[in-house]
N, C-alpha and C positions, 0 to 999 in steps of 0.2 A: 523764588520770586525776585523779577526785576523794573525795577519803578522807572517813570523816569524823574529827568536831574528834577536834581531838589529846586534848585530855583525857579525855572521852568513852570512847580508845579506853583510854586510859593506864585509869580503872575496871573498863575490859571483862575486860582484859587479867587485873588486879589480882583481879577477882571471879572470872575462871576459879582463878587459882595459889594460890585461897585454899579452892572449893571441888574441885583433884584435892589440896589440901592434907589439907583434915578426910577424904576417902575416905581418900587413907592413915597416918593415925595413927586407922581403924579398923575398918582390910582386914581381920583376920580373925571379926571380931563383924560386921559383914554382909556376910562373903561363905557367912561359916554360917549368920544366918537368911536370907539369898537362896537357897542350897541348903535350910534348913527347908519356903522355899515355894512354891520351887522340887518336892518335893516332896510338899507339902498337894496343891498345883495337881494334880500328878500322880495320885492316889489321891485324888478330888475328881472327874476325867476321865473321860466315858465309853470304856471297854473293848467294841476292837474286833476281835477273836481273825483273822476275819480280813483284815485292815486292810489286808496283804500281798499279797493275794488281790489289789487292785483289778484293773478294764482295762486290757488291754495286760502287766504291770506284771511280766513274764516274768525271769525269770532271765538272764543268760550264753545255759547251758549247755540250756536249753531253750531263749533264742529262736533256736538254730542246726536243732533241730527242724523236720523235715518235718510243715507241717502237714493230720492227717492224724483218720481214726478209729477206732477199732481195733471187730468185734465176733465177741465169742469167741459160737461159735454152739452149745450146750454137744450139742444132740442130734446133728453132726453135728462135732467132732468136731474142728472148724475156725477161723478166724481171717478174717471179711472186714477189706479194710482201704481204707475210704474218705477219698472226695480231701474236702474239708472247704470247699476253693472251691466248686468243679465237684458236687460233690454225683453223682458218679461211683465206682461201683468199679472198682476198681484191680487186685485181687484175691483172691484164697482160700490158705488155707494150710492145711494139714496144725498138728498141734500135740500131744495127748495126749488121753484120755475122756471125754469131758464137763470143757470147758473156762469155768468158769462169769465170770468177768471176770481183765480187763488191769491192769496197778496199777501205775501207774511209782512207782521204787523212792528210796529218801529221798530218796540223791544228783541225780535230774533224769537221769541217766544210763543208763533200761532201764528199758522194761513188759515186767514177769512174768505173762502170762500162768500162770494157776492151775488147772492141769490134773488135775481134779477127784477119777476113777478113774484117770487114770491117773502118778497117785499123782507127776506133773514141773511143776518150772514151766520151761517155754518164755522165755527171753529177746527182746529184740527191740530191735536202735539204731533208735532215737527220729529217727535222722539222714536213716536212711535208707530206715525203715520194713521191716527185713528178720527175721526170727526168725533165730537161732543154736541155737545143741546144749543141749538143756533139760539138766534139773539134774533128780536123783533127787530128791523131797520126801516125805513121810508125808503126805497127807488133804490135800492146798492147799485147799481150797473156797476158803476170801478168805484172803487179804494186810495186814499194818498192819506200820509201824514206829514204836520207841518213838519220846516227842518230840528226845531225845538224838538218834537216831538211831543208836546201837547196837546196837540188840536188832531184826531182822525177828521179827514174830508169824505164821506161821500159821494158820488157824485151822485146825483139822480136827475136820471137824464130826463125820465119824461115830465118831473116835475120842472124843472130845467134851474134849480138847485146845484147847491154845493153847501151843508150840511159839515158847522158845524160839531165837530160830538169827543164828549172826553174818548182821549184815544187809551184807556184799562176802561171803564166803565160802558165804551158808546153811549154812554147821556150825551143826548143830544143841550146844547149848546144856544145856535146860535146856528140860522139857516136863511143864507145872504146870493140875489136869485139873479140868476146872469142876463138875463136879459134877451139870448140864443135860441137860436134849437140845437136841440142832438149834441148836447155837453157833452164828452168821454172822457178828454188823458188830457195830464197833465206836469209839467213839468215846474223845475225853480232856480229862482236865479241863487247864483255862485254863493250871492250875500246874506240868500236865506230871508228878503224881505219880500219878496214879490211871487208869485205860484199866475202860469200865462196857463187855460185850458181849450185844449179843442174843444170848437164848435160843431156836428156832424154839418147838419140837416141845412145850416145856412148860412154854409161855408167863413167864416170869421175864427179870430182867436178874440179869448175876455181875458186882460189882466187885474191880478186883484192886489191887493193892500193885503198883507196877511199878518199887521200887529190891530190895523183899525179895520179889518174883514166887508172888505168894502171893493166893491171894482172901481178900478180907475180907465180905465182904457180897452178900444173893442178898434179892434183892426181885422175890416175882407180883407179878403181871401178871392187872388184867382182878377179871371178879365171885367166879372158880372154877374148877378145870380144864376145861379144854378151851376155856376163852372166851377169849383170849386166842393172839397167834400174831407174837411183835415181827420184826422185817425191819430198815428197817435203822433208822442212831438218829443224832443231831449235832447238835452243839451252836449254841445260843443266838451271838450278834457278842460277847456281852457273858459268855459262861462259864459263868451263873450258871445255866442252865434247857438244859437236855437234852429233848430230840423225839426221842416213840421211836414209825416206824412200823407201826399197827396190820395184819396184813392178814384179821383174824377180824376184829375191832372197828370198825373201816371208817373208824381214823381213827390221831390220833396220842394219844401221851401224852403231858402236859405233867411230867416227871421233874428233881428236884434233884438234882444231883446231886457235891453233899459230908453235905448233912443220908441222902440215900439214901432218900429216900419220890418217891411218883407227890404232882404238884399243882395235881392237874389232863387236863381231854378235852379234844380239836376232832373234833371229826365233821372230813373232807375226803367220802369217798367208796366204793365200793365195791373192798376186794383193794389196800390205803396199803399203799405200799411201799420207795418213794424217800424220801430228802430231799437238797436240791440243795441252799444259802446265791447270792445271787447277789447280781454280782461287786462291789455297796457291800458287801456282808452283811446290806443290808437289810430283802434276801425273803426265804423259801426256799419251793419250787418239790416240791409234794409228787405224786406220782407215784401215781395208781389203778387201780392194774390191772384192776379188772372183777372179780374173783373174791377169795371169802376160800375158795379150797384152793388150795392147789401144782399141781392137774387144771387147775384153767385151761379156756376152751374159747376160742374165734378170735369178734372181734366182740362183743369185751362192751362196757361202759355204763364204757371208759378213760378218765379224764383227767387233766388238771393244778390242781394249786391249790396257788395262790398263795397265802402266807401269813407277814401282820406279826409278827414275834417280842414286839417291841416291846409291842406292844394287842395280841397275841396273834387277834385276828381274820383274818375271810380274806378278802382282795385282791378275788379273781377264780379261777374257774371257767371252765378252757381247755376241754373236749373232743373228742373223737379225732368225726371226722367219722366218720359210717356201724359207726363199732364199734372199736377195738384195747385194745391190754393193754398201756403204755407202763411202765415195769418199770424200766431202771438207768440211770444218762448220769451226764453234766455238764454244765455250761454253757462254750459259747466264752468262747475267751483273749478277744478284748473284748464276751462278756457281752450281745450279741449274740442268739444264739442257744440253745435251750434243746433237746442234743440228746440222743433215750434211744430203748434196744430194745422193739420191739413181741413180750413175753417169746410168744404162743399166736400170732402171725397172721407171724411171719416175716420180722419186717420193722423197719425204722424212723423214727423220727420226729424231725423237726424245727423247730422250735417258736420263730415267731418271739415276742421277748420284752415287746417293745414296747407288741407290739396283740393277742397272745396268738392268731394265726392260726393253723394245722397249715400250712406252708411246703411239704411236701415227703415224703412215701412211700418208700425206700429197698427194698430188695425186700432179702435177704440169704437164711441161712442156715435150719437148725432150733434154735428154741425157742433166737435171739437170748436173751444176757446184760446183765451187768458191760460197757459201752459203755464207754470212757476215749477222755474228746474229747482231741488229745495236738495241741504243747502250749498248757497250764497256768498262768496265774499266782500266782506264788507263789518262796519264796524252799529254800522243800524237804518233799514230801510223805508224811504219814500212815497215808499206805496208798491199799487199796478205790477205786475209781474217780478218785478225784484227792480225796480231803482231806488241803488246800493250806493253808501258811499263811506 
């Protein structure tokens, strides 16, 4: 074996010892500076609240679930179960009157069917796709979970309330009156301190302090009474902007959730309704239901708008060939498909997110609504059809 010159080796070792000695001599100060540099770099780094929901990033509990799609048929009081791999309907089972959404629980252990007029939540075991015994809950139009996982929030639309319940037992803890009509959908600020809810029939947003469980602000959208009908609401990846789908205004309001004010508007298409982030968080898929009223109609000018939240620009528009009514749903675990219900056409649409092509139309029951694709990536669910973090 050949070695370097002994004198050079000695110099190298001496230099190493000197470097280590110097490092040890100013350890606390150096470590403090390093921590400050790291904190400063973290503060400068772009935030992506969807960073843990990337393609295939399934939590262990979610990974054990069968890859199924659950479609609540509001007009039939049933849920249709579709095999996400073969696109075949496996079965349809009864739940309660007017099922609106299928919602993953915070801990990903249960899928809850919100039976609005049935006043119940029907649990589904995601490992088997089979329903369990329903739980009595007043007026569950929608269901969310606080970012700390402590409370389930039942959106009681008719009662104009947000009901905070124990997330495990669903026992009522506190009811919060929102003072607006048609409270429907919610989103949470990046720091987990506040929720913003949409009020469909009064054209408003309400901001709720989650620690105190009180309404701290109300914001009216549109140009006057009857000009706004807010539906879904979703945060941009950086958490600084919320997008609010407006079915009457045919686009999304851009809202600063901290200052709680409107900062812009982006026109998308007729009957703007649902908003879903892509798996990398770079894009938002906006569903345009094709109609400006809840009554709707068949074979309307429904479409999907692909929005870049970083620039505020529309990247693409995907029409439904022959017309349709894309409503609510979500993106597949691998990010390659967008599944949405066809509210007025009694069908489910599957779009290829790489090409925008409609690849499948699957007949289901009457008035399919808050469709849930499961499993989905993420550590926990904040509710709705899979608002994952």
